C-alpha angles and dihedrals in degrees: 000000000000091000090052094053091047090051092048093052092046089050091053092049092050091049091049093051093045090050089053096247117156100229103220117227134177101227102143119068091140135058090235093070107034122180113252125245111278097028121124116224123197113206140155124240130194123225088238091213112119091198093054118071095198113145120248114276130227117242133187114197132178137176101227100180142002124203122184138185113341095008091053095043088052091062095038094050089051092050094064136350086222092069112102128209117266119274118267114289094019137096130207112240118197121200122196105210132186121198126182121195124205120177120219125232111283093040111127112255111263094015105155127218105230113214115207122202092233092061090091118053133171121229144172121258084258092056100257109152121235131210126266108219123229100238140132102263124223117256133295101055127188116264113244095213125041126186118212111288094020125115132193134201126198150135126274122188134213139178113231130180109256092234093059102089095171110045122168132227116218123202097202103196091044095042092225130142123209132187106256090200135061113258089230092063 
């Protein structure tokens, strides 16, 4: 029986790879091994409301793109004339994030996943948190409420010290770390 199960799982993996599917894995629950840009991570999040017995939800999250310094400022300055350049010694870093929400059985019909701005935070490799600037973000922006089966893609902005070449992005509710830099940098 065990050989049959192992063979079935192996066959499913081979078919998924052959079909070009990116097999999601959670392999980064520490800042020392962040997930690279473009990878999809499957994780589970809790509603975090002690008065709401809704079951945990399945989330797929990926960091699609990172822009820094001049590239980030170009998009930010075009988003609004009210946006100001970063303070001295800092760079803006933009992260294009995609999040997909899938409710589990037992979740009330129409129950929305409420995405809060502080669920994504930039940090140093050592875990020091960075500021999130108050700016008008470029379009698209992440939706704040998702119904099961929906996904959203949008920009988030961070202020990172210029000398930090390898900042991290932390998705708090999913406990997942991403590289907030392009590997080719």
